N, C-alpha and C positions, 0 to 999 in steps of 0.2 A: 235571571239568566245573566253570567258574564260574558260580554263580547270582547275578543282578543283579537289584534290585527295580525296578518301573516308575515309582515315585517317584523314583529316581535316573535312570533312562532317559529318561524323557518330561518333563526339564526343557528347555524350549524355548530354543533359542538366539535371537539378536535376527536373524531371516531378514529383517524388514522393511528393511533397508538393507545395509551391508556390514560390519556389525560381527560377526564371529566369532572366538571366543576361541579361540586357537591353544594354551591351557593346559589346555582339557578336551576330553574325546573328542567325536566326533561321532556320537552312536549312531543306528541305526535297526532295527526289528525287523522280521522276516520269518520267519513261521511260529513265532514265539515263540522264535526265536534272535536274537542280540544281534549287530550288526556295528559296529564301528568305522570309518566311511570317511572320516574326516578325510584320509588320504594319498591316498586313491583319487580324491577329487573332480577335482582336476586333470586327471585322466589319466580321466575317464567318458566313454567313448564317446558317450553319449546326452546329454552337456552337462548343463545347468541344471536340469532337472526334478528330478536328485536331491537338490538344497538343499532342495526344499519339502518334504521329510519327515525332514527331520533333528529327532529328537527324537519321533518320531510311530511308530505302527504302520504300516508300509509294506508289508504283505503284499498286497493287493489293486491298488495301484497299481503294484508290482513285476511282479505277472503279467500287468497289461494292456498292459505294453511289452516284456516280455521274453522270448525263448524258454527252454527247459529248460536248454539249454546254459550259461546265463550262471550256473547256480549253481557252477559248478567255478570260476569268477573270483570268485565273491563268497565262497566259502569262504575265499579268502587274509586276509579282513579279519573272520573269525569271532572273537568274544572270550567267547562264553558262551551260557548260556540264560537266560530269566528264571525268577524264582522260581516254584514250583509255585502258590503261591496267587495269583499274578499271570498266570497262564496265559490267553492271550485266546483263548476260544472264540467264533467267529461265531456272532450270535444274530439273530433276526427277520428283518428285510429283508436284511442282508449275508449271512446264509446261504441265503436264497431266491436271492439273486442268483447266488450260486456256484453253487447246485443247478442253475439255468436255464442257466448256462455249461456245465454237462456235458451238459445235456439238447439244448441246440442244437448242441454239438459232435458229438453221436450222430446228430442228424437231419440233419446236413451243411452247416449255415447257415455255418461257418466256411471252407467250400470255395467259390471264387469260380467265377462261370461265365465262361469265357474267352471265349467268344461274345458275352456281354455287355459286356466290357471290350474286345475288337476292335470291337465296333460303336461304342462310346464312343470309342475312340482314332481311328477312322477318321472318323466324322463331326465329330469335333472338328478335325482336320486339313483336312477340307473345309471349314470356315468362313474357315481360312486362305487358301485357294486363291480363294476366291468374292472376299474382300477384295482379294488381289492382282488378279485377273481384272479387277475394278470400276476399279482404279487404272491398270491398262494401257490399258483402253478409255475412260475417263472422267476419268482422272487432270489433264486441264485445264481442268476444270468444278469449280466449287465445291461443287454438289449431289454431283457423283460422288465426290469427296474426302471429304465429308463421311459419304456412305453407306458408303464403304470405312472410313474411322475407325470407325463404328458397328458395322459387322462385325467389324473387328478386334478391338475391345473386347470384343465377346462371345467371340471367341476366345480371348482372355487371361483371360476370367472362367473360360470351360470348361475351358481349361488347367489353372487353378487348381484346380479340382474333382478332374480326374483325377489330377494330381499328388498332390494330397492323399491319394486313393486309394491309389495305388502306395506314399507314402513313410509311410503307415500300414500297408504290409505286408497290405494286403487281398487282392491279387490272387496272387501267386506263394507257395508256400512256400519257395522260395528267396528270402532276404531281399534277396542282391546283385540278383536280377533286378529285384525291385520299385524297389530305389534307382536302378539304370540306366535304367529307365524312366522314374521319376520324375523325375529329373536331366534327361532328354530333354524332358519335358513342362514341368517347373518352370524349368529353368534356359535351355534352347535356346529354347523356345517363347515362354516367359512372361516370364523374365528376373529371377526370384526364384532366388537361390541355396538349393538343400535344406539346407544345414546350419543357414544362418541361419535357415530356416524351421522346421526341426525343433527348434533350440534354444527358439525362440518358442513354438512351437505346442504342443509336447509338455510344456513348463512350463505353459502355460494348460490342457492336460488334466489334469495334475497337481493344481493348484491352481484351479481355474475361479472367478473372481470372488472371490478372496482378495485383499484390499486388501495392497499391497505385495507380493507374491507373482506374481500373474497378469499378464504383460507386455500383454495384451489391453484391459485397464482401467486400465493404469498410462500413462493419455494427459493428465494434468492437467499443465499448466492448459490444454491445447488443446480436450481435452473433460472434464468431470469427471463421474464416474459415482456418487459417494456422498458422504454427509457426511465419512467417513473422510477423503478426499482434501482437503476443507474445513479439516478440524483440523490439518492439515499446514501450512498457512498460519500458523496461529497458534503452531506449534511451534518456539521459538527454536533449538532444535540442528537442526531440519529446515532452518529458514532460513540458518543458518550453511553447512550442507553446501550448500544449492542457491543461493546469494547470487548467484552469476554465470551462473545457467541463465534465470530470468526475472524481471525486474523486478516488485516487488509491484504497483505500478499496472496494469501490462500483465496480471498474472495476474488480477486483480479483474476487469478489462474483459472478457478472455476469458470467464471463469465467469458473470459477469452476462449476456453477450449470446450464450452458445453455443446457444441455440435457433435465432437469427438465423443463425449461422456453420455450424451443422451440416453441411447440405448443400454449402456451399462446402468445406468442411473434407473431407467425403467425397470429393468430387471430385478432392482432392489425394492421396489416399491411395495410390495406385499409384506416383507419383512419388516419395513418402515411401520406399515398401518397396523401390523399384528403388535408391534411392540408400542404403539399410540394407544391402543386399543388394552392393553393389559395395564400401561401407566394410568389409563383413564377410569379403570373400574378399583384401583388401589385406594386404600383410604386415604381421605382429601384430595383424591383425583378430580373432583369436581370443584374443589373450594378455590377461591380467587377475591380478588380485592372488588371493591363495588365497581360496575362496570365490566367484570369479567364472570358475565351469566354462563353458566354451563347446565346441561340437564342432570339432575340426579339419577344415579344408576339404582336399580333395583337388586334385591337379592336373588331374584330370578336370572337376571341377565349374568350377573358373578358366576350362578351355577352352571349356566349354559356355555359361557366361555370357558370354563372349567373343564366342561363334558369335551369339547372341541379337542383338548390337548389328551383328555384320556383314549379318546378313541384313536388319535393319531399315533399315540405311543403304543398303542395296543397293536395296530397293524405291523409296526416294526417287527414283531415276532414272527411274520411272513417271510421277512427279508434274511438271507443266508448270511450275511457278515455285517460288522458295523461299519465297514467301509463302504458297502452298498447301501446301508440306510443313510449315511451321510449323503450319497450320491443322490439317492432318491428325495432327501428333504431340499436339498439346494436345488436340485433340477426342477422339482414341483413349484418351489418358492418363486425362483427366477423365470419360470414358464408363465405363471400365472401372473407375476408382475407384469411382465410384457403384454399379455392377453388383456390385461384390465387396463393398463395405463395407456396403452396404444389407443384404445377407445376413448378413454377419458380425455386424452390430448386431443382427439379430432373434435370433442365437443366445444371447445371454448379456447383452446391456444393456438396462437397467431391470430385470432380475431381483435378487434378493437378493444384495448384497454382504457377505462374511464378514470379520471381522476377524482377526488371528492366534489370539486366544483361543477364539473361537467355531470356527474349524477344527480346533483340537486336542479339541474336544468333540464333532464331527460324523463320523459314519461316512463313509467316501470315497465309496460308492457313493450314500448320501443326499445328499452334496454334489454329486453330479453331477447329480442330480436336479433339487434346488431350485434351482439355479443356471440351468438350462436352459429352454428355450422350444422346443416343437414348433410347425410352422407347418403348417396343412391348408388345405382348401379345401372349397366347397358343394357341387364335383361332380367327377364322374371324370375330365372332361377338364382341370377345374381342378387336381386333385391332381396329374394326369402332368404340367401344366406347372410347379407349385411345384417337384415333385421333380427336373425336369428343368434349370429355372433356378438352383435352390440346389444342385445336384449333390447330393441326397440329404441334405444337412446340414438339410433341414426336419425330419428325425428326429433332433434333436439330441441330445436325451435317451439315446436309443437309442445312438446312436454313443459318446458318451462313457461309458457304461456297458459297450458292448463297441467299441473302436474299430478291432480288427482283423477286425470282422466286415464282408464285402462290403455294400455301401450297398443292392445289389437284395434283400436279406433283411429290411430295417428295417421294412418295411410289414407283415411277417408278425408281428414280434415286438412291434410297437408296442401292440396291444391286450393283451398279456400283461402288458407292462410296467406301462401304464397301470391294469390291473384289480389288480396287485400293490402300487402305488402307494397305492391307494384301501385296499386291506386293511390297509396299516399306517400309513394317515394319513401318507404321504409327498405333500408337493405336487406334482402332476404338472400343468404349465402347458402350454397349447397356445391357439393362436389363428389369425386368418388372417392373411394378409401385411401387409393394410393395419391391422388391429387391433394387432398386433406392433409395427409402424412407429410408430403412435401412442403405444403404452406406452412405447418407447424416447424419443421425443419429450416427451412428458409428463415422463418421469422427469428429463431433461436440464433442464426448467422448474422442477422441484421442488428440485433441486441450486441452480439459480440462484436461487430465491427465497430457500432457507436461506442462501446466500451474502450477500445482499442484507441480511437480517437480522442476520447475523453483523458485518456492516460497520458 
């Protein structure tokens, strides 16, 4: 057995860009065992999330995403154990979360209600039928087209939430079944490629609100969420690498006015995600240099994504004129972008952003809590609506701690997690929908103000 000290292992690479040394091992630690994953990264079925924990203890993030069978594959990259004096024993908050996972498993909280998901699936598809029926009946009038567009936008938003559940493997024990149904709702219905989404979203789960790692906050200069992003503006090396991306003058204008641009940008979000999905499934869409791991796209996904545009173009035949077709497309895309992005922004935007050094010192579960925001309401009906509208992601903290737990259990465990956070002095943040949106808006203003001072 080879023994390696943590001082050598936990020497972080430059994950913040594309700088990966080919001359040194890429170590991760799982259950005090050391693995060199450098040769495995291009073939990692899960894509980019693996890059976020090079040089770190990846035990908890590993078990958040992988079944037990993955150990057999991982064994091929085993190089030794860490030294006895460096053995990592879970303490405090992390230990309690691991104990809760065992407890919740025994209580059946990781077993989904198939009736619940059947109801969610059918009720979501009904929204599509309502939208199409409105088009067939009133497709010659502007009010009818706008009404159909609004319902279609809501259909796409709800497809996003239900495909999210399936692609997190919350519903079926067989992961293939989850992926197939997730592909239907994600690609055929909504128009988002599942592999593109997983590559992006699971990376976010592995490193939430970590500057340079979390793709959900890698929106600078369209929207800038922290002073870390502003610092990049004055980094000569960053400027050289991104010289052709955005002119400096445009970057400064965007950041300085991002509170004004915020809602128009959200309206364009769905169009951007659809375009990214299309680019991802094209030939060579998943290729990249070493250190640029991406999930490979299957033929099934390409067919499913094509089917989305087949049915979308077909329903245009129910609309009276090409001008109204244009109105329908733009309205549906813009409304859905707002409905999706408003919820996404509430999840983490405006919360603490960590840099690489900070995340190296922060326990995985603590990081999930302090970067997330739960959303609540002041009445039972309000709570039901928020949970429905956000697809259960109003329990963002609980979802990040247990991403494979079906959403219909989050309301049961939320008080337990909140109490545990209070016990260990881990900041647990929850707001109403409006309060959270104002926090996001105010954070954008703070970054804008900081940018103007730096100028």
